[in-house]
Backbone as ProteinMPNN parsed JSONL, in Angstrom:
{"seq_chain_A": "MSLLGPFARDHRWAQRHLSHYVEGDLPDTRRRRLDRHAAECPDCARGVRAMLALVRGFAALRGRPATLPAGVLERFRAEADRPPHPP", "coords_chain_A": {"N_chain_A": [[79.565, 76.538, 117.705], [80.465, 79.677, 116.516], [80.883, 82.837, 118.111], [81.421, 84.974, 116.592], [80.431, 86.901, 113.808], [79.857, 86.291, 110.249], [81.232, 88.324, 108.811], [83.257, 89.206, 110.599], [84.686, 86.816, 110.923], [85.559, 86.417, 108.275], [87.096, 88.697, 108.057], [89.236, 88.291, 109.857], [90.305, 86.004, 108.65], [90.961, 87.063, 106.113], [92.925, 88.965, 106.779], [95.024, 87.289, 107.503], [95.662, 86.204, 105.059], [96.388, 88.128, 103.202], [98.978, 88.627, 102.072], [99.405, 86.327, 100.552], [97.349, 86.599, 98.74], [98.08, 88.952, 97.332], [100.456, 88.081, 96.21], [99.503, 86.254, 94.457], [99.096, 83.633, 95.188], [96.825, 82.332, 96.088], [94.222, 79.925, 95.719], [91.562, 80.044, 93.247], [88.945, 80.05, 94.474], [89.446, 80.948, 97.075], [90.658, 83.362, 96.515], [88.508, 84.767, 95.404], [86.898, 84.877, 97.677], [88.399, 86.603, 99.311], [88.354, 88.835, 97.653], [85.591, 89.495, 97.73], [85.298, 90.106, 100.454], [87.129, 92.27, 100.769], [85.873, 94.123, 99.187], [83.886, 95.013, 100.817], [85.159, 95.79, 103.109], [86.928, 98.383, 104.336], [89.43, 98.393, 105.684], [90.722, 95.994, 104.913], [90.734, 96.347, 102.148], [92.427, 98.552, 102.014], [94.704, 97.325, 103.025], [95.285, 95.49, 100.959], [95.826, 97.3, 98.86], [98.058, 98.622, 99.955], [99.938, 96.538, 100.204], [100.194, 95.796, 97.519], [101.307, 98.155, 96.532], [103.758, 98.12, 97.887], [104.929, 95.783, 96.801], [105.11, 96.523, 94.101], [106.755, 98.758, 94.427], [109.113, 97.604, 95.485], [109.809, 96.017, 93.312], [110.407, 97.985, 91.465], [112.739, 98.931, 92.525], [114.737, 97.155, 91.958], [118.067, 96.573, 91.144], [118.829, 99.106, 91.829], [120.57, 101.358, 94.067], [120.477, 100.622, 97.587], [118.861, 102.683, 99.016], [116.562, 104.859, 100.641], [114.084, 107.378, 100.123], [113.984, 110.368, 102.142], [112.17, 110.109, 105.151], [110.604, 107.88, 104.502], [110.975, 105.409, 105.914], [110.158, 106.278, 108.446], [107.456, 106.816, 107.974], [106.523, 104.222, 107.354], [107.01, 102.978, 109.824], [105.322, 104.489, 111.503], [102.831, 103.842, 110.449], [102.801, 101.104, 110.937], [102.699, 101.113, 113.698], [100.195, 102.053, 114.26], [97.062, 101.304, 115.747], [94.977, 98.563, 114.696], [91.904, 98.995, 112.89], [88.76, 98.151, 114.235], [86.724, 95.51, 112.865]], "CA_chain_A": [[79.156, 77.715, 116.952], [81.276, 80.83, 116.85], [80.167, 84.057, 118.462], [81.742, 85.968, 115.582], [79.631, 86.842, 112.605], [80.615, 85.97, 109.038], [82.147, 89.41, 108.442], [84.413, 89.169, 111.496], [85.477, 85.625, 110.582], [86.227, 86.694, 107.008], [88.107, 89.732, 108.289], [90.401, 87.63, 110.449], [90.866, 85.135, 107.614], [91.549, 87.913, 105.077], [94.16, 89.548, 107.303], [96.069, 86.257, 107.476], [95.926, 85.768, 103.689], [96.636, 89.255, 102.306], [100.212, 88.501, 101.298], [99.192, 85.269, 99.554], [96.469, 87.197, 97.73], [98.859, 89.891, 96.521], [101.459, 87.319, 95.473], [98.829, 85.373, 93.514], [99.237, 82.257, 95.659], [95.566, 81.761, 96.567], [93.355, 79.302, 94.719], [90.491, 80.934, 92.788], [87.838, 80.19, 95.436], [89.9, 81.787, 98.195], [90.875, 84.709, 95.979], [87.179, 85.394, 95.307], [86.458, 85.164, 99.045], [89.062, 87.822, 99.756], [87.803, 89.922, 96.819], [84.277, 89.881, 98.272], [85.48, 90.746, 101.754], [87.792, 93.566, 100.585], [84.896, 95.045, 98.596], [83.048, 95.512, 101.915], [85.976, 96.129, 104.277], [87.944, 99.388, 104.007], [90.738, 98.027, 106.227], [91.333, 94.968, 104.067], [90.988, 96.966, 100.846], [93.625, 99.363, 102.223], [95.814, 96.384, 103.155], [95.614, 94.993, 99.624], [96.467, 98.398, 98.121], [99.377, 98.878, 100.54], [100.842, 95.451, 99.832], [100.471, 95.92, 96.086], [102.238, 99.273, 96.369], [105.076, 97.658, 98.328], [105.455, 94.841, 95.813], [105.504, 97.321, 92.924], [107.889, 99.589, 94.811], [110.304, 96.772, 95.563], [110.154, 95.62, 91.943], [111.015, 99.146, 90.813], [114.05, 99.176, 93.119], [115.728, 96.163, 91.524], [119.211, 97.134, 90.464], [119.152, 100.448, 92.336], [121.195, 101.336, 95.397], [119.535, 100.386, 98.683], [118.584, 103.891, 99.797], [115.165, 105.272, 100.612], [113.901, 108.827, 100.296], [113.815, 110.826, 103.52], [110.843, 109.993, 105.733], [109.888, 106.655, 104.131], [110.979, 104.479, 107.048], [109.347, 106.845, 109.524], [106.043, 106.612, 107.617], [106.245, 102.793, 107.527], [106.952, 102.694, 111.26], [104.118, 105.112, 112.054], [101.683, 103.037, 110.011], [102.86, 99.819, 111.638], [102.37, 101.334, 115.106], [98.78, 102.408, 114.421], [96.226, 100.141, 116.08], [94.055, 98.209, 113.613], [90.51, 99.39, 113.076], [87.919, 96.963, 114.427], [85.876, 95.243, 111.693]], "C_chain_A": [[79.958, 78.922, 117.444], [80.4, 82.024, 117.205], [80.435, 85.17, 117.455], [80.829, 85.799, 114.38], [80.495, 86.536, 111.394], [81.611, 87.06, 108.65], [83.409, 89.363, 109.29], [85.299, 87.959, 111.206], [86.24, 85.859, 109.28], [87.322, 87.729, 107.18], [89.378, 89.104, 108.861], [91.089, 86.744, 109.421], [91.593, 85.982, 106.562], [92.871, 88.508, 105.542], [95.315, 88.544, 107.237], [96.485, 85.89, 106.056], [96.235, 86.903, 102.714], [97.898, 89.07, 101.464], [100.083, 87.417, 100.23], [98.325, 85.783, 98.402], [97.273, 88.064, 96.771], [99.888, 89.147, 95.667], [100.834, 86.355, 94.467], [98.879, 83.903, 93.899], [97.946, 81.621, 96.154], [94.836, 81.068, 95.429], [92.185, 80.24, 94.395], [89.381, 81.123, 93.819], [88.228, 81.09, 96.6], [90.159, 83.213, 97.738], [89.544, 85.445, 95.87], [86.64, 85.736, 96.693], [87.094, 86.458, 99.544], [88.592, 89.02, 98.945], [86.487, 90.43, 97.396], [84.437, 90.625, 99.59], [86.075, 92.143, 101.59], [86.851, 94.588, 99.957], [84.018, 95.68, 99.673], [83.86, 96.077, 103.081], [87.06, 97.14, 103.892], [89.334, 99.026, 104.52], [91.436, 97.002, 105.341], [91.606, 95.505, 102.66], [92.253, 97.817, 100.921], [94.848, 98.457, 102.333], [96.257, 95.832, 101.811], [96.349, 96.072, 98.835], [97.888, 98.648, 98.636], [100.371, 97.793, 100.146], [101.18, 95.487, 98.344], [101.466, 97.046, 95.827], [103.646, 98.87, 96.796], [105.712, 96.725, 97.309], [105.929, 95.598, 94.576], [106.731, 98.18, 93.231], [109.177, 98.796, 94.885], [110.748, 96.329, 94.173], [110.852, 96.769, 91.218], [112.421, 99.426, 91.333], [115.122, 98.19, 92.67], [116.84, 96.856, 90.743], [119.587, 98.536, 90.916], [119.849, 100.332, 93.685], [120.117, 101.227, 96.496], [119.396, 101.621, 99.566], [117.115, 104.238, 99.632], [115.084, 106.783, 100.742], [113.653, 109.161, 101.767], [112.364, 110.649, 103.964], [110.112, 108.697, 105.437], [109.834, 105.686, 105.307], [110.124, 104.99, 108.197], [107.854, 106.65, 109.233], [105.644, 105.146, 107.766], [106.085, 102.463, 109.012], [105.688, 103.273, 111.896], [102.878, 104.307, 111.677], [101.644, 101.707, 110.75], [102.458, 99.961, 113.101], [100.905, 101.69, 115.334], [97.966, 101.18, 114.792], [95.279, 99.845, 114.914], [92.653, 98.704, 113.939], [89.684, 98.136, 113.296], [87.021, 96.773, 113.19], [84.461, 95.743, 111.885]], "O_chain_A": [[80.101, 79.14, 118.647], [79.309, 82.193, 116.66], [79.753, 86.195, 117.464], [80.498, 84.68, 113.99], [81.722, 86.52, 111.49], [82.718, 86.753, 108.208], [84.515, 89.469, 108.76], [86.525, 88.064, 111.239], [87.426, 85.541, 109.186], [88.361, 87.652, 106.525], [90.477, 89.376, 108.377], [92.317, 86.733, 109.331], [92.712, 85.654, 106.166], [93.835, 88.55, 104.777], [96.451, 88.919, 106.946], [97.559, 85.318, 105.863], [96.334, 86.661, 101.511], [97.878, 89.332, 100.261], [100.597, 87.575, 99.123], [98.546, 85.44, 97.241], [97.163, 87.929, 95.553], [100.158, 89.541, 94.533], [101.552, 85.707, 93.705], [98.725, 83.027, 93.048], [97.966, 80.474, 96.6], [94.828, 81.561, 94.301], [91.861, 81.127, 95.186], [88.919, 82.246, 94.02], [87.424, 81.903, 97.058], [89.912, 84.164, 98.481], [89.464, 86.626, 96.208], [85.995, 86.769, 96.869], [86.418, 87.305, 100.128], [88.446, 90.113, 99.492], [86.285, 91.636, 97.536], [83.792, 91.649, 99.817], [85.589, 93.098, 102.197], [87.012, 95.79, 100.17], [83.468, 96.762, 99.468], [83.313, 96.765, 103.944], [88.011, 96.787, 103.195], [90.326, 99.325, 103.855], [92.625, 97.141, 105.053], [92.614, 95.147, 102.05], [93.063, 97.805, 99.994], [95.909, 98.778, 101.798], [97.453, 95.716, 101.544], [97.375, 95.798, 98.213], [98.809, 98.861, 97.848], [101.513, 98.089, 99.795], [102.321, 95.236, 97.955], [102.365, 96.907, 94.997], [104.622, 99.237, 96.141], [106.893, 96.859, 96.988], [107.019, 95.343, 94.065], [107.63, 98.313, 92.402], [110.218, 99.248, 94.409], [111.945, 96.274, 93.894], [111.783, 96.544, 90.445], [113.211, 100.087, 90.658], [116.299, 98.379, 92.976], [116.588, 97.619, 89.811], [120.57, 99.096, 90.43], [119.726, 99.313, 94.366], [118.991, 101.694, 96.324], [119.776, 101.596, 100.737], [116.505, 103.943, 98.604], [115.923, 107.399, 101.399], [113.169, 108.327, 102.532], [111.439, 111.002, 103.232], [109.086, 108.427, 106.06], [108.76, 105.197, 105.656], [109.436, 104.207, 108.852], [107.078, 106.354, 110.141], [104.552, 104.849, 108.251], [105.152, 101.763, 109.408], [105.056, 102.625, 112.731], [101.981, 104.117, 112.499], [100.575, 101.241, 111.142], [101.927, 99.017, 113.685], [100.422, 101.638, 116.465], [98.162, 100.115, 114.206], [94.831, 100.762, 114.226], [92.268, 98.817, 115.103], [89.891, 97.141, 112.601], [86.612, 97.745, 112.555], [83.627, 95.594, 110.992]]}, "name": "protein", "num_of_chains": 1, "seq": "MSLLGPFARDHRWAQRHLSHYVEGDLPDTRRRRLDRHAAECPDCARGVRAMLALVRGFAALRGRPATLPAGVLERFRAEADRPPHPP"}
């Protein structure tokens, strides 16, 4: 028996499956599991929104020169360096 509650287990699971969720690679049952968790978890909901924004942003860049507006990389790095919020 795990010492983690269902929310903490789902949080860890959701974090590992966010990219599959955004790419549409999860089966329906797993997609619904992540939907339910993200509805209750601000961190995972933010992760889904961020990944969707990245996917849309990269799609919009197709055919454009590989340059980024000033400050974009710094913002990505700052976000990546932030410690995760505990569930």
